[in-house]
Structures are given as C-alpha cells and as structure tokens.
C-alpha positions in Angstrom: 5.3 7.2 13.0 2.9 4.5 11.6 1.9 4.7 8.0 -0.2 2.6 5.7 -0.3 1.9 1.9 -2.1 -0.5 -0.4 -0.8 -2.0 -3.6 -0.1 -5.1 -5.7 2.7 -7.4 -4.7 5.1 -7.4 -7.6 8.3 -9.0 -6.2 9.6 -10.8 -3.2 13.4 -10.8 -2.8 15.5 -13.6 -1.4 15.5 -14.1 2.3 18.6 -12.9 4.1 19.8 -14.5 7.4 22.5 -13.9 9.9 23.5 -13.9 13.5 23.8 -10.9 15.7 24.3 -10.1 19.4 20.7 -11.1 20.1 20.9 -14.3 18.1 19.8 -15.4 14.6 17.8 -13.0 12.4 16.0 -13.2 9.1 15.2 -10.3 6.8 12.8 -10.4 3.8 12.3 -7.5 1.3 9.4 -7.1 -1.0 8.0 -4.6 -3.5 4.5 -3.4 -4.0 3.1 -1.2 -6.8 0.4 1.4 -5.8 -2.8 1.6 -7.9 -2.9 5.4 -8.0 -3.2 7.5 -11.2 0.6 7.5 -11.3 1.7 4.1 -9.8 4.7 4.0 -7.6 6.9 1.0 -6.6 7.8 0.8 -2.9 10.3 -1.6 -1.3 9.6 -2.7 2.3 11.5 -5.0 4.7 10.3 -7.4 7.3 12.3 -9.0 10.1 12.2 -12.4 11.8 8.7 -13.9 12.3 7.1 -11.4 9.9 9.2 -12.7 7.0 7.2 -16.0 7.0 4.0 -14.1 6.0 5.4 -13.4 2.5 5.8 -17.2 1.8 1.9 -17.5 1.9 1.3 -14.6 -0.5 1.9 -14.9 -4.3 2.8 -12.2 -6.7 -0.1 -10.1 -8.1 -2.2 -10.1 -4.9 -3.4 -6.9 -3.4 -1.9 -6.0 0.0 -2.3 -3.4 2.7 1.0 -2.7 4.4 1.4 -0.9 7.8 4.9 0.3 8.2 7.3 2.6 10.0 9.7 4.9 8.1 13.2 5.5 9.6 16.3 7.1 8.3 19.9 6.8 9.5 23.2 8.4 8.6 26.3 6.5 7.6 29.4 8.2 6.2 27.6 11.5 5.7 24.9 9.8 3.6 21.3 9.1 4.7 19.5 5.8 4.2 15.8 5.2 4.6 14.2 1.9 5.7 10.5 1.2 5.4 9.9 -1.6 7.9 6.6 -3.4 7.6 5.0 -4.5 10.8 1.6 -5.7 9.4 0.8 -7.2 6.0 -2.8 -7.8 5.2 -4.2 -9.5 2.1 -6.8 -7.2 0.5 -8.0 -9.5 -2.3 -7.1 -12.8 -4.0 -7.1 -11.3 -7.6 -5.0 -8.5 -9.0 -7.8 -7.4 -11.4 -10.0 -6.0 -8.7 -10.0 -2.2 -8.4 -8.8 -0.8 -5.1 -11.3 1.0 -2.9 -11.8 4.7 -3.6 -10.7 7.4 -1.2 -14.3 7.8 0.0 -14.6 4.1 0.7 -11.4 4.0 2.6 -12.5 7.0 4.8 -15.8 5.4 5.4 -17.6 8.2 3.5 -19.9 8.0 0.6 -19.8 10.3 -2.4 -22.5 13.0 -2.3 -25.5 12.4 -4.5 -26.1 14.8 -7.4 -29.7 15.9 -7.6 -31.7 15.3 -10.8 -31.9 18.4 -12.9 -35.3 18.7 -14.6 -35.3 19.2 -18.3 -35.8 22.8 -19.4 -39.3 24.0 -20.1 -40.5 26.7 -22.5 -41.7 28.8 -19.6 -38.2 29.6 -18.4 -37.7 33.4 -18.0 -33.9 33.2 -18.2 -32.4 34.9 -21.2 -30.1 32.0 -22.0 
C-alpha cells in the first residue's frame, strides 16, 4: 500500500544507528504538519540511504512524502510504522500555499457564468 501526503517539515529527530544480521543500519525519523483546514502532525521514518536526504532539507520547507503504512503486534499491542520511501521538496519557502485539491488532481475549477443584472421587464413575481 503506497500513500502520499504533503506538509511542512517541523522536526527532524536524531539519527539512530545499529548493527543487525544484514550489517549496519541507520534510521531517521521526522515530523511534517499538513496544511489542511485542521492541520495534523505525522511522524515518518526513513532507513539507510534515505536518511541522508533529510540532512539537505531544513525545517519549514514543504515536502511531499510517499510512504507505506505497516502495523505489527508485540505483546498484544499494535504498533504502526509509516516508512517514507520518497521525499520530494515542494517549495523552498513555508509561506507558499499548498496546491488545491483540483490542482493536485489535474482538474480546474468550473467557471461560474456571469449573471446579468435584473431588468424591469422580468415577469417573475419575486
């Protein structure tokens, strides 16, 4: 399941490193805030070579994140991981408005026709 979300980068956590069966690994977590009517903060994780991307991006920049969501059970509790596999820089400034839903879908908003001003010869009772 591949998902996508856009938002402003608000925090990059400290890089975590370790060694496993397959060798050394690095994990980097970061948080973005959506620009919806009701903004939401979402935490993502990146692994290995994808972690280096975040070093080039500063806080406040707009990102588009493609990710997979996965949950796992441990001791009768469920934990969800949002693993980013693509991080794209949308803009260099945080003040720019995100694209509207119509722009993101490649559609344009329908045009509203001009309504002529009422004339005295209207035969409507109101």
